[in-house]
Residue frames as a rotation matrix with the C-alpha (Angstrom) as fourth column:
PRO 1
0.586 0.794 -0.161 177.37
-0.010 -0.192 -0.981 -44.65
-0.810 0.577 -0.104 127.56
ALA 2
0.391 -0.488 -0.780 180.33
-0.901 -0.375 -0.217 -44.10
-0.187 0.788 -0.587 125.34
LEU 3
-0.714 -0.588 0.379 181.53
-0.558 0.805 0.198 -47.65
-0.422 -0.070 -0.904 125.87
CYS 4
-0.088 0.765 0.638 178.13
0.247 0.637 -0.730 -49.00
-0.965 0.093 -0.245 124.97
GLN 5
0.729 0.385 -0.566 178.03
-0.375 -0.467 -0.801 -46.86
-0.573 0.796 -0.196 121.91
ALA 6
-0.137 -0.911 -0.389 181.53
-0.952 0.013 0.306 -48.04
-0.274 0.412 -0.869 120.89
PHE 7
-0.877 -0.106 0.468 180.26
-0.083 0.994 0.070 -51.61
-0.472 0.023 -0.881 120.86
GLY 8
-0.834 0.529 -0.155 177.15
-0.241 -0.097 0.966 -50.75
0.496 0.843 0.209 119.01
LYS 9
-0.494 0.595 -0.634 174.88
0.841 0.512 -0.176 -51.11
0.220 -0.620 -0.753 122.04
GLY 10
-0.102 0.476 0.874 172.15
-0.014 -0.879 0.477 -48.71
0.995 0.036 0.097 123.17
CYS 11
-0.562 0.041 -0.826 171.41
0.814 0.208 -0.543 -47.47
0.149 -0.977 -0.151 126.64
THR 12
0.530 0.810 0.252 168.94
0.659 -0.580 0.480 -45.07
0.535 -0.088 -0.840 128.28
GLY 13
0.620 -0.166 -0.767 169.75
0.585 -0.555 0.592 -41.86
-0.524 -0.815 -0.247 130.05
ASN 14
0.852 -0.304 -0.426 172.31
-0.387 -0.914 -0.121 -39.13
-0.353 0.268 -0.897 129.38
ASP 15
0.798 -0.579 -0.166 175.44
0.135 0.440 -0.888 -39.41
0.587 0.686 0.429 127.35
THR 16
0.277 -0.776 -0.567 178.94
0.924 0.376 -0.063 -39.56
0.262 -0.507 0.821 128.69
PRO 17
-0.591 -0.549 0.591 179.80
0.407 -0.836 -0.369 -35.86
0.697 0.022 0.717 128.43
ALA 18
0.126 0.743 0.658 176.60
-0.393 -0.571 0.721 -34.83
0.911 -0.349 0.220 130.31
LEU 19
0.876 0.188 -0.444 177.25
0.279 0.554 0.784 -37.35
0.393 -0.811 0.433 133.09
GLN 20
-0.089 -0.958 -0.273 180.85
0.927 0.021 -0.375 -36.35
0.365 -0.287 0.886 133.46
LEU 21
-0.582 -0.127 0.803 179.85
0.111 -0.991 -0.077 -32.77
0.805 0.044 0.591 133.63
ALA 22
0.494 0.787 0.371 177.11
-0.400 -0.173 0.900 -33.37
0.772 -0.593 0.229 136.25
LEU 23
0.636 -0.293 -0.714 179.39
0.687 0.636 0.351 -35.47
0.352 -0.714 0.605 138.46
ASP 24
-0.571 -0.817 -0.078 181.98
0.764 -0.494 -0.414 -32.55
0.300 -0.297 0.907 138.73
LYS 25
0.304 0.784 -0.542 180.15
0.925 -0.380 -0.030 -30.16
-0.229 -0.492 -0.840 140.97
TRP 26
-0.129 -0.400 -0.907 182.42
0.238 -0.901 0.363 -27.22
-0.963 -0.169 0.211 140.36
ARG 27
-0.976 -0.220 -0.006 182.42
0.055 -0.273 0.961 -27.34
-0.213 0.937 0.278 136.61
CYS 28
-0.360 0.923 0.138 178.67
0.887 0.293 0.357 -28.01
0.289 0.250 -0.924 136.67
LYS 29
0.235 0.418 -0.878 178.11
0.746 -0.657 -0.113 -24.91
-0.623 -0.628 -0.466 138.85
GLY 30
-0.575 -0.613 -0.543 180.08
0.104 -0.712 0.694 -22.89
-0.812 0.343 0.473 136.33
VAL 31
-0.924 0.283 0.256 178.00
0.298 0.115 0.948 -23.94
0.239 0.952 -0.191 133.42
LEU 32
0.035 0.952 -0.305 174.69
0.989 0.010 0.145 -23.51
0.141 -0.307 -0.941 135.34
GLN 33
0.061 -0.030 -0.998 175.83
0.545 -0.836 0.058 -20.00
-0.836 -0.548 -0.034 136.51
GLN 34
-0.868 -0.389 -0.309 176.82
-0.048 -0.553 0.832 -18.87
-0.495 0.736 0.461 132.99
ALA 35
-0.689 0.696 0.202 173.40
0.565 0.341 0.752 -19.98
0.454 0.632 -0.628 131.87
GLY 36
-0.603 0.354 0.715 171.89
-0.423 -0.902 0.091 -17.60
0.677 -0.247 0.693 134.38
LEU 37
0.409 0.701 -0.584 170.64
0.127 0.590 0.797 -20.23
0.904 -0.400 0.153 136.74
PRO 38
0.504 -0.081 0.860 170.84
-0.752 -0.531 0.391 -19.80
0.424 -0.844 -0.329 140.55
VAL 39
0.362 -0.487 -0.795 173.70
0.487 0.826 -0.284 -21.69
0.795 -0.284 0.536 142.34
PRO 40
0.938 -0.026 -0.346 175.17
0.319 -0.327 0.889 -21.08
-0.136 -0.945 -0.299 145.82
ASP 41
0.625 -0.776 0.086 178.34
-0.707 -0.609 -0.359 -19.25
0.331 0.163 -0.929 146.26
GLY 42
0.950 -0.267 0.160 181.36
0.179 0.888 0.423 -21.51
-0.255 -0.373 0.892 146.66
VAL 43
0.372 -0.896 -0.242 185.01
-0.924 -0.383 -0.005 -22.05
-0.088 0.225 -0.970 146.44
LEU 44
0.920 -0.140 -0.367 187.12
0.034 0.959 -0.281 -25.05
0.391 0.246 0.887 145.30
VAL 45
0.507 -0.767 0.394 190.09
-0.794 -0.238 0.559 -26.28
-0.335 -0.596 -0.730 147.25
LEU 46
0.561 -0.349 -0.751 192.60
-0.404 0.676 -0.616 -28.39
0.722 0.649 0.238 145.38
PRO 47
0.866 -0.288 -0.408 194.64
0.481 0.701 0.527 -31.04
0.134 -0.652 0.746 147.24
GLY 48
-0.045 -0.962 -0.270 197.63
0.998 -0.052 0.019 -29.58
-0.033 -0.269 0.963 148.98
GLN 49
-0.416 -0.037 0.909 196.26
0.337 -0.934 0.116 -25.96
0.845 0.355 0.401 148.55
PRO 50
-0.915 0.164 -0.369 195.28
0.322 -0.256 -0.911 -23.73
-0.244 -0.953 0.182 151.54
VAL 51
0.033 0.994 0.108 191.62
0.995 -0.022 -0.099 -22.81
-0.096 0.111 -0.989 152.06
PRO 52
-0.632 -0.221 0.743 191.14
0.432 -0.896 0.101 -19.27
0.643 0.385 0.662 150.69
LYS 53
-0.497 0.413 -0.763 189.76
0.830 -0.029 -0.557 -17.89
-0.252 -0.910 -0.329 153.99
GLU 54
-0.755 0.193 -0.627 189.13
-0.200 -0.978 -0.061 -14.38
-0.625 0.079 0.777 152.49
ARG 55
-0.738 0.443 -0.509 186.77
-0.600 -0.087 0.795 -15.98
0.308 0.892 0.331 149.88
LEU 56
-0.900 0.394 -0.188 184.69
0.436 0.828 -0.353 -18.22
0.017 -0.400 -0.916 152.06
PRO 57
-0.226 0.897 0.381 180.90
0.294 -0.310 0.904 -17.66
0.929 0.316 -0.194 151.82
GLN 58
-0.700 -0.003 0.714 179.42
-0.602 -0.535 -0.593 -15.79
0.384 -0.845 0.373 154.77
GLY 59
0.232 0.831 0.506 177.33
-0.972 0.217 0.089 -17.69
-0.035 -0.512 0.858 157.30
ARG 60
0.280 -0.155 0.948 177.03
-0.230 0.947 0.223 -21.53
-0.932 -0.281 0.229 157.37
VAL 61
-0.111 -0.360 -0.926 178.75
-0.987 0.149 0.061 -23.59
0.116 0.921 -0.372 154.68
ILE 62
0.779 0.247 0.576 178.52
-0.278 0.960 -0.036 -27.19
-0.562 -0.132 0.817 153.58
ILE 63
-0.054 -0.979 -0.199 181.72
-0.925 -0.026 0.379 -29.00
-0.376 0.204 -0.904 152.64
LYS 64
0.699 0.418 0.579 181.80
-0.191 0.891 -0.413 -31.94
-0.689 0.178 0.703 150.27
PRO 65
-0.352 -0.815 0.461 183.98
0.329 0.353 0.876 -33.81
-0.876 0.460 0.143 147.78
VAL 66
-0.413 0.169 -0.895 183.80
-0.636 -0.757 0.151 -32.25
-0.652 0.632 0.420 144.32
ALA 67
-0.260 0.227 -0.938 183.15
-0.892 0.317 0.324 -35.46
0.371 0.921 0.120 142.37
SER 68
-0.973 0.110 0.204 181.57
-0.012 0.857 -0.516 -38.01
-0.231 -0.504 -0.832 144.58
ASP 69
-0.505 0.841 -0.195 178.03
-0.360 0.000 0.933 -39.44
0.785 0.541 0.302 143.92
ALA 70
0.216 0.762 -0.611 174.99
0.248 0.562 0.789 -40.52
0.944 -0.322 -0.068 145.93
SER 71
0.823 0.226 0.522 175.82
-0.313 -0.586 0.747 -38.27
0.474 -0.778 -0.412 148.90
GLU 72
0.542 -0.703 -0.461 179.18
0.806 0.590 0.049 -39.91
0.237 -0.398 0.886 149.59
GLY 73
-0.467 -0.883 0.058 181.14
0.804 -0.451 -0.388 -37.54
0.369 -0.134 0.920 151.68
ILE 74
-0.368 0.479 0.797 178.25
-0.284 -0.874 0.395 -35.43
0.886 -0.081 0.457 152.66
GLU 75
-0.306 0.050 -0.951 177.86
0.815 0.529 -0.234 -35.49
0.492 -0.847 -0.203 156.46
GLU 76
0.783 0.618 -0.069 176.36
0.515 -0.582 0.630 -33.39
0.349 -0.529 -0.774 159.23
GLU 77
0.385 -0.713 -0.586 179.77
0.631 -0.260 0.731 -32.61
-0.674 -0.651 0.350 160.47
GLY 78
-0.518 -0.616 0.593 180.52
0.849 -0.289 0.442 -30.88
-0.101 0.733 0.673 157.14
VAL 79
0.354 0.596 0.720 178.02
0.563 -0.751 0.345 -28.06
0.747 0.283 -0.602 157.82
LEU 80
-0.114 -0.590 -0.799 180.04
0.991 -0.128 -0.046 -25.40
-0.075 -0.797 0.599 159.58
ASP 81
0.780 0.247 -0.575 180.25
0.261 -0.963 -0.061 -21.65
-0.569 -0.103 -0.816 160.29
GLY 82
0.632 -0.517 0.577 182.25
0.611 -0.125 -0.782 -20.10
0.476 0.847 0.237 157.42
ALA 83
0.727 -0.325 0.605 183.62
-0.457 -0.887 0.073 -17.64
0.512 -0.330 -0.793 159.96
ASP 84
0.639 -0.513 0.573 185.47
-0.427 0.383 0.819 -20.47
-0.640 -0.768 0.026 161.72
ALA 85
0.632 -0.343 -0.695 188.13
-0.744 -0.017 -0.668 -20.72
0.218 0.939 -0.266 159.05
ASP 86
-0.486 -0.841 0.238 190.46
-0.874 0.462 -0.150 -22.97
0.016 -0.281 -0.960 161.04
ARG 87
-0.210 0.506 0.836 187.70
-0.282 0.788 -0.548 -25.56
-0.936 -0.351 -0.023 161.63
VAL 88
0.809 0.490 -0.325 186.72
-0.416 0.086 -0.905 -25.37
-0.416 0.867 0.274 157.91
ALA 89
0.212 -0.797 -0.566 190.31
-0.925 0.023 -0.380 -25.86
0.316 0.604 -0.732 156.85
GLU 90
-0.589 -0.424 0.688 190.63
-0.700 0.693 -0.172 -28.85
-0.404 -0.583 -0.705 159.22
TYR 91
0.213 0.717 0.664 187.50
-0.086 0.691 -0.718 -30.58
-0.973 0.096 0.209 157.74
VAL 92
0.758 -0.079 -0.648 188.62
-0.653 -0.098 -0.751 -29.83
-0.004 0.992 -0.126 154.10
ALA 93
-0.319 -0.932 -0.170 191.95
-0.930 0.343 -0.132 -31.62
0.182 0.116 -0.976 154.84
LYS 94
-0.443 0.131 0.887 190.08
-0.432 0.836 -0.339 -34.54
-0.786 -0.533 -0.314 156.24
LEU 95
0.684 0.729 0.037 187.94
-0.213 0.248 -0.945 -34.89
-0.698 0.638 0.325 153.10
GLN 96
0.557 -0.473 -0.682 190.88
-0.819 -0.178 -0.545 -34.51
0.136 0.863 -0.487 150.85
GLU 97
-0.564 -0.754 0.338 192.78
-0.812 0.581 -0.058 -37.18
-0.153 -0.307 -0.939 152.66
ARG 98
-0.175 0.592 0.787 189.76
-0.207 0.759 -0.617 -39.55
-0.963 -0.271 -0.010 152.58
PHE 99
0.661 0.688 0.300 188.63
0.170 0.252 -0.953 -39.04
-0.731 0.681 0.049 148.97
ARG 100
-0.370 -0.902 0.221 191.89
0.526 -0.007 0.850 -37.91
-0.766 0.431 0.478 147.20
GLN 101
-0.205 0.307 0.930 190.14
0.902 -0.309 0.301 -35.18
0.379 0.900 -0.214 145.18
PRO 102
-0.859 -0.122 0.497 189.31
0.023 -0.979 -0.201 -31.43
0.511 -0.162 0.844 145.46
VAL 103
-0.439 0.672 -0.597 186.79
0.880 0.188 -0.436 -30.27
-0.181 -0.716 -0.674 148.00
LEU 104
-0.376 0.464 0.802 183.92
0.363 -0.723 0.588 -27.87
0.852 0.512 0.104 147.46
ILE 105
-0.722 0.211 -0.659 182.90
0.599 -0.286 -0.748 -25.35
-0.346 -0.935 0.080 150.02
GLU 106
-0.538 0.618 0.573 179.43
0.442 -0.372 0.816 -23.95
0.718 0.692 -0.073 149.40
LYS 107
-0.698 0.484 0.528 177.02
-0.697 -0.626 -0.349 -21.56
0.162 -0.612 0.775 151.13
TYR 108
-0.836 0.539 -0.106 174.51
0.546 0.793 -0.272 -23.65
-0.063 -0.285 -0.956 153.00
VAL 109
-0.804 0.580 0.135 171.13
-0.345 -0.639 0.687 -22.63
0.485 0.506 0.714 151.68
GLY 110
-0.108 0.968 0.226 167.91
-0.860 -0.205 0.467 -22.58
0.498 -0.144 0.855 153.63
LYS 111
-0.511 0.054 0.858 166.08
-0.702 0.549 -0.453 -25.45
-0.496 -0.834 -0.243 155.35
ARG 112
0.513 0.809 0.286 163.98
-0.328 0.493 -0.806 -26.98
-0.794 0.319 0.518 152.54
GLU 113
-0.704 -0.708 -0.051 165.18
-0.384 0.320 0.866 -29.40
-0.597 0.630 -0.497 149.84
LEU 114
0.471 0.861 -0.190 163.34
-0.611 0.163 -0.775 -30.23
-0.636 0.481 0.603 146.61
ASN 115
-0.620 -0.609 0.495 163.82
0.064 0.589 0.806 -32.92
-0.782 0.531 -0.325 144.02
VAL 116
0.277 0.669 -0.689 162.61
-0.661 -0.388 -0.643 -32.26
-0.697 0.634 0.335 140.48
SER 117
-0.422 -0.395 0.816 162.50
0.309 0.783 0.540 -35.09
-0.852 0.480 -0.208 137.96
LEU 118
0.099 0.379 -0.920 162.19
-0.845 -0.457 -0.279 -34.50
-0.526 0.805 0.275 134.23
ILE 119
-0.152 -0.051 0.987 161.41
0.318 0.943 0.098 -37.18
-0.936 0.329 -0.127 131.62
GLU 120
-0.563 -0.038 -0.826 161.66
-0.713 -0.484 0.508 -36.82
-0.419 0.874 0.246 127.84
ARG 121
-0.231 0.549 0.803 158.79
0.371 0.813 -0.449 -38.43
-0.899 0.194 -0.392 125.97
ASP 122
0.319 0.300 0.899 158.57
0.919 0.133 -0.371 -38.32
-0.231 0.945 -0.233 122.17
GLY 123
-0.288 -0.620 0.730 160.86
0.779 -0.595 -0.198 -35.37
0.558 0.511 0.654 122.05
LYS 124
0.305 0.450 0.839 159.03
-0.195 -0.833 0.518 -33.30
0.932 -0.321 -0.167 124.73
ILE 125
-0.717 -0.654 -0.241 160.41
0.196 0.142 -0.970 -32.67
0.669 -0.743 0.026 128.18
GLU 126
0.339 0.927 0.158 157.99
-0.001 -0.168 0.986 -33.18
0.941 -0.334 -0.056 130.99
VAL 127
-0.671 -0.517 0.532 158.57
-0.455 -0.279 -0.846 -31.84
0.586 -0.809 -0.048 134.44
MET 128
-0.245 0.573 -0.782 157.16
0.506 0.764 0.401 -34.32
0.827 -0.298 -0.477 136.94
PRO 129
0.765 0.629 0.137 155.43
0.160 -0.392 0.906 -33.38
0.623 -0.671 -0.401 140.23
ILE 130
-0.034 -0.854 0.520 157.89
-0.506 -0.434 -0.745 -31.56
0.862 -0.288 -0.417 142.58
ALA 131
0.536 0.173 -0.827 158.97
0.537 0.686 0.491 -33.54
0.652 -0.707 0.275 145.67
GLU 132
0.277 -0.470 0.838 160.20
-0.644 -0.738 -0.201 -32.14
0.713 -0.484 -0.507 148.93
ILE 133
-0.389 -0.454 -0.802 162.31
0.371 0.719 -0.587 -33.90
0.843 -0.526 -0.112 151.67
ASP 134
0.693 0.676 0.250 160.33
-0.062 -0.290 0.955 -33.86
0.718 -0.678 -0.159 154.98
PHE 135
-0.454 -0.882 -0.129 162.80
0.164 0.060 -0.985 -32.81
0.876 -0.468 0.118 157.70
SER 136
0.242 0.671 0.700 160.17
-0.425 -0.575 0.699 -32.21
0.872 -0.467 0.146 160.32
ALA 137
0.921 0.065 -0.383 161.55
0.255 0.643 0.722 -34.82
0.294 -0.763 0.575 162.75
PHE 138
-0.070 -0.997 0.036 164.87
0.664 -0.074 -0.744 -33.08
0.745 -0.029 0.667 162.83
GLU 139
0.432 0.148 -0.890 165.59
0.852 -0.391 0.348 -31.20
-0.296 -0.909 -0.294 166.02
ALA 140
0.999 0.013 -0.053 166.33
0.001 -0.977 -0.213 -27.53
-0.054 0.212 -0.976 165.96
GLY 141
0.429 -0.899 -0.089 169.87
-0.767 -0.415 0.490 -26.83
-0.477 -0.142 -0.867 164.84
LYS 142
-0.022 -0.401 0.916 170.39
0.203 0.895 0.397 -30.16
-0.979 0.195 0.062 163.14
PRO 143
-0.665 -0.296 -0.686 171.52
-0.536 -0.451 0.714 -29.52
-0.520 0.842 0.141 159.53
ARG 144
0.345 0.902 0.261 168.52
-0.237 0.352 -0.906 -30.37
-0.908 0.250 0.335 157.20
ILE 145
-0.137 -0.495 -0.858 170.42
-0.978 -0.071 0.197 -32.34
-0.158 0.866 -0.475 154.54
VAL 146
0.946 0.324 -0.022 170.23
-0.319 0.917 -0.240 -35.65
-0.058 0.234 0.971 152.77
SER 147
0.164 -0.958 0.237 173.47
-0.920 -0.061 0.388 -36.98
-0.357 -0.282 -0.891 154.06
TYR 148
-0.549 -0.355 -0.757 175.17
-0.579 0.814 0.038 -40.31
0.603 0.459 -0.652 153.24
ALA 149
-0.965 0.193 0.180 173.48
-0.020 0.627 -0.778 -41.78
-0.263 -0.755 -0.601 156.32
ALA 150
-0.206 0.927 -0.313 170.07
-0.606 -0.372 -0.703 -40.55
-0.768 0.045 0.639 154.98
LYS 151
0.173 0.274 -0.946 170.53
-0.975 0.182 -0.126 -42.40
0.137 0.945 0.298 151.84
TRP 152
-0.048 -0.424 -0.904 172.37
-0.489 0.799 -0.348 -45.56
0.871 0.426 -0.246 152.83
LEU 153
-0.902 -0.423 -0.083 172.34
-0.132 0.454 -0.881 -46.38
0.410 -0.784 -0.466 156.53
GLU 154
-0.228 0.947 -0.224 169.03
0.162 0.264 0.951 -48.09
0.960 0.181 -0.214 157.14
SER 155
0.081 0.201 -0.976 169.30
0.939 0.314 0.143 -48.04
0.336 -0.928 -0.163 161.00
SER 156
-0.871 -0.489 -0.045 170.15
0.483 -0.835 -0.263 -44.27
0.091 -0.251 0.964 161.18
PHE 157
-0.126 0.787 -0.604 167.72
0.504 -0.474 -0.722 -41.63
-0.855 -0.395 -0.337 162.35
GLU 158
-0.512 -0.124 -0.850 168.46
-0.505 -0.756 0.416 -39.73
-0.694 0.642 0.325 159.06
TYR 159
-0.976 0.131 -0.174 167.51
-0.064 0.590 0.805 -42.73
0.209 0.797 -0.567 156.81
GLN 160
-0.569 0.792 -0.223 164.22
0.821 0.565 -0.085 -43.26
0.058 -0.231 -0.971 158.73
ASN 161
0.183 0.613 -0.769 163.15
0.627 -0.675 -0.388 -39.54
-0.757 -0.411 -0.508 158.96
THR 162
-0.536 -0.254 -0.805 163.68
-0.341 -0.807 0.482 -38.13
-0.772 0.533 0.346 155.45
PRO 163
-0.196 0.598 0.777 160.62
0.736 0.613 -0.286 -39.18
-0.648 0.516 -0.560 153.46
ARG 164
-0.976 -0.125 0.176 159.48
0.213 -0.689 0.693 -37.31
0.034 0.714 0.699 150.41
VAL 165
-0.155 0.946 -0.285 156.30
0.275 -0.236 -0.932 -35.25
-0.949 -0.223 -0.223 150.19
ILE 166
-0.981 -0.139 0.133 154.76
0.159 -0.194 0.968 -35.19
-0.108 0.971 0.213 146.70
PRO 167
0.302 -0.537 0.788 153.69
0.576 -0.555 -0.599 -32.65
0.759 0.635 0.142 145.65
ALA 168
-0.630 -0.641 -0.438 155.78
0.752 -0.363 -0.550 -30.23
0.194 -0.676 0.711 147.60
PRO 169
0.422 0.764 -0.488 153.85
0.874 -0.486 -0.003 -27.58
-0.240 -0.425 -0.873 149.46
LEU 170
-0.747 -0.663 -0.048 154.92
0.590 -0.695 0.410 -24.59
-0.305 0.278 0.911 147.31
THR 171
0.041 0.701 -0.712 153.10
-0.154 -0.700 -0.698 -21.40
-0.987 0.139 0.079 146.25
PRO 172
0.793 0.331 0.512 152.18
0.434 0.283 -0.855 -21.34
-0.428 0.900 0.080 142.54
GLY 173
0.857 -0.503 -0.111 154.89
-0.481 -0.704 -0.523 -18.83
0.185 0.502 -0.845 141.89
GLN 174
0.071 -0.847 0.527 157.55
-0.811 0.258 0.525 -20.97
-0.580 -0.465 -0.669 143.60
ALA 175
0.259 0.153 0.954 156.44
0.181 0.962 -0.204 -24.06
-0.949 0.225 0.222 141.81
GLU 176
0.972 0.123 0.202 156.59
0.224 -0.205 -0.953 -22.25
-0.076 0.971 -0.227 138.41
SER 177
0.584 -0.812 -0.026 160.07
-0.811 -0.581 -0.072 -20.90
0.043 0.063 -0.997 139.21
VAL 178
0.027 -0.519 0.854 161.31
-0.511 0.727 0.458 -24.36
-0.859 -0.449 -0.246 140.28
ARG 179
0.591 0.295 0.751 160.05
0.412 0.690 -0.595 -25.95
-0.694 0.661 0.287 137.08
ALA 180
0.993 -0.116 -0.033 161.68
-0.094 -0.563 -0.821 -23.29
0.077 0.818 -0.570 135.00
ILE 181
0.308 -0.924 0.225 164.98
-0.932 -0.246 0.267 -23.62
-0.191 -0.292 -0.937 136.66
ALA 182
0.092 -0.244 0.965 164.96
-0.123 0.959 0.254 -27.39
-0.988 -0.142 0.058 136.39
LEU 183
0.847 0.268 0.459 164.22
0.428 0.168 -0.888 -27.06
-0.315 0.949 0.028 132.64
GLY 184
0.834 -0.546 -0.075 166.99
-0.534 -0.767 -0.356 -24.55
0.137 0.338 -0.931 132.32
ALA 185
0.097 -0.790 0.605 169.43
-0.727 0.359 0.585 -26.96
-0.680 -0.497 -0.540 134.01
TRP 186
0.422 0.172 0.890 168.41
0.359 0.870 -0.338 -29.74
-0.833 0.462 0.305 131.54
LYS 187
0.953 -0.041 0.301 169.12
0.276 -0.301 -0.913 -27.51
0.128 0.953 -0.276 128.53
ALA 188
0.613 -0.785 0.087 172.45
-0.788 -0.616 -0.011 -25.95
0.062 -0.062 -0.996 129.91
LEU 189
-0.051 -0.753 0.656 173.91
-0.659 0.519 0.544 -29.41
-0.750 -0.405 -0.523 130.59
GLY 190
-0.380 -0.098 -0.920 172.77
-0.897 0.282 0.341 -30.97
0.226 0.954 -0.195 127.29
CYS 191
-0.704 0.117 0.700 170.60
-0.341 0.810 -0.478 -33.66
-0.623 -0.575 -0.530 128.91
HIS 192
-0.336 0.701 -0.629 168.19
-0.815 0.118 0.568 -36.14
0.472 0.703 0.532 127.49
ASP 193
-0.365 0.337 -0.868 165.93
0.241 0.935 0.262 -39.06
0.899 -0.114 -0.422 128.49
TYR 194
0.715 0.658 -0.234 165.67
0.376 -0.080 0.923 -38.26
0.589 -0.748 -0.305 132.24
VAL 195
-0.468 -0.859 0.208 167.29
0.191 -0.328 -0.925 -36.34
0.863 -0.394 0.317 135.01
ARG 196
0.603 0.608 -0.517 166.69
0.748 -0.205 0.631 -35.17
0.277 -0.767 -0.578 138.56
VAL 197
-0.212 -0.530 0.821 167.56
0.129 -0.848 -0.514 -31.63
0.969 -0.003 0.248 139.69
ASP 198
0.101 0.216 -0.971 168.03
0.978 0.156 0.137 -30.99
0.181 -0.964 -0.195 143.44
MET 199
-0.139 -0.073 0.988 167.35
0.143 -0.988 -0.053 -27.58
0.980 0.133 0.147 144.78
ARG 200
-0.499 0.111 -0.859 167.28
0.860 -0.062 -0.507 -25.86
-0.110 -0.992 -0.065 148.17
LEU 201
0.472 0.706 0.528 164.86
0.591 -0.697 0.405 -22.98
0.654 0.121 -0.747 149.07
SER 202
-0.687 -0.649 0.328 166.58
0.239 -0.627 -0.741 -19.97
0.686 -0.431 0.586 150.58
ASP 203
-0.713 0.364 -0.599 165.13
0.590 -0.148 -0.794 -18.29
-0.378 -0.919 -0.109 153.76
THR 204
-0.580 0.490 -0.651 163.33
-0.458 -0.857 -0.237 -16.01
-0.674 0.161 0.721 151.38
GLY 205
0.296 0.805 0.514 161.92
-0.061 0.553 -0.831 -18.77
-0.953 0.215 0.213 149.34
ARG 206
0.338 -0.360 -0.869 164.33
-0.930 -0.269 -0.250 -18.52
-0.144 0.893 -0.426 146.35
PRO 207
0.936 -0.022 0.352 165.07
0.051 0.996 -0.074 -21.82
-0.349 0.087 0.933 144.69
VAL 208
0.281 -0.927 -0.250 168.84
-0.935 -0.323 0.146 -22.57
-0.216 0.193 -0.957 144.30
ILE 209
0.780 0.009 -0.626 170.36
-0.297 0.885 -0.357 -25.62
0.551 0.465 0.693 142.51
């Protein structure tokens, strides 16, 4: 967007600062958290630095590159038990070698995933019907995540078994909370035109960005 603007051209969507902030999952988490919005516990591991084993979230964790897009680097193998610090460290090193960037270790939240789209029309922000990823075909124990395979590998089980359900089957209270959080994320990141906010529902039904 900044390049388009520099050449006197227009474009839709968010501006360059908002896009750069949203791409960096660690900085984005910090901004959302300071705005009072729910995000999972996590730690950042810089290239060449040891995994801070004493600061790992309890329970299962999901490990991902900090600044990749479209689920690149998000894989089933990256969902591990945070108590197995050696295995976590081994996987972190693998991602750092592959993507040449810091790696984020986050608490793995719940089994349900929501997508919330927002569109700005005539200066008013409209929250679209909430979508949920249908993981019902996944066997017990298989991480319920939208991995790289689920987005891009058409022949994979994950790609063929992660349809969206619209509207998501939520209680009125849950739906209201999800919409409020999505709108809060829009405002915290300085967004405009259109965005999608992805959330997980905790085992107690609490939405987390």
